[in-house]
C-alpha positions, 0 to 999 in steps of 0.5 A: 500500500502506497500512502499519497501524499498529505495536502501542502505536503513538502517536497523537501526534506525536515532538514532541508527546510528553512525558516522564512524572514518572519521566522515562521517554520512550516513542514508537512510530510508526504506520509502525515495522516491528520489524526493517526493513533499513535499505536499505527504511526509508531508502526508505520515508521518502524516498517519504513525505516526497516525498508528504507535503511536496509541492513539497520535495526532499530527498536521503536518506543513511543511516550505520551506527556502533557505537551504531546506524544514522542516517537523514538527511534533507537539504532541497534545496529548499522553497517556505518561506522558512528564512532565520529561526532560528524558520522553520528549527527549525519546518521541521526539527520538523514534518520530524523528526516524519515521519521518526520515525514509521518508528521507536520511541524509548525513553528516560530521561535520569534513568538515562542510559538510551537505545534507538531504531531509528534516529537520525533528523537533518535538515539544510538543505543547501547547495542549498537556499541556492542555490535561494533565492538563485536565487528572489530573484535572484543576483549574477553569475549564470553561464549552466550551458553546461558542467556539473560532469561535463563541467567535471571531464573538461576541467579540467587541471592548468597550468590557472589560477583566478582568483577575481573575486568573492568573500563580503566579506573573502575573502583570496585575492580578486583572486588567480590560483593554478595548479591542480597537481592533479585529483582526483575530489572537488577542484582542488589549487591552488598554496599547498597549498589545495585547491577542492573540487567542489560539489553539480552543482546549485550549479555554474555554468560558461559555458566561462570563468566558474566560479561556486559557490555557499556560500550559508547562513542567513546569506548565501543568495547567497554565491558564489566567481566564479572565471575560468578561464584554461586553459593553452595 
């Protein structure tokens, strides 16, 4: 099914649209549908991005708040190297341009006026940096024998975690701490600290070693390496 161009739709992309001499900015995307429900909008954006950016995967989620609604596209993986700030900015603009085709924006900063059908946000997710590190070759590889879901079922209070490796300067490197409580989203460790569970793609466990990817643009291969010491 092909969407018909919305009346008054701009021939330019969002990033190519300028303010006029009075400060007015008016953009209406060619895929905009008036009154579209947020779940439908997010679903269409998800399908469109998958078709437009081959080889790139996204996690699409939505938020609603008093001032409106938001669609967030988190980049999980792409063949492009987004290490440099220039590459990140260019890719984010490309993705945002495609998202904005589904909405409209009317604004005038001189009059403190803003109206739009939704707010679009593009994020480079931690999963992307983990995927980039794998392509470039990672330190301390750990076989995924236990999935994150399986680990959550087996780990219990009384087990201990020893931090074997971490980014330079980590104050807890080499320490062993007891797990005092297992919750759905994290582990509570002795000393009133906690360890949040990552995305499944950032977690690897072979039954003894646990590797959690925490990479960023400054260090794609940064990670935490734990030894899981089970209570007898």
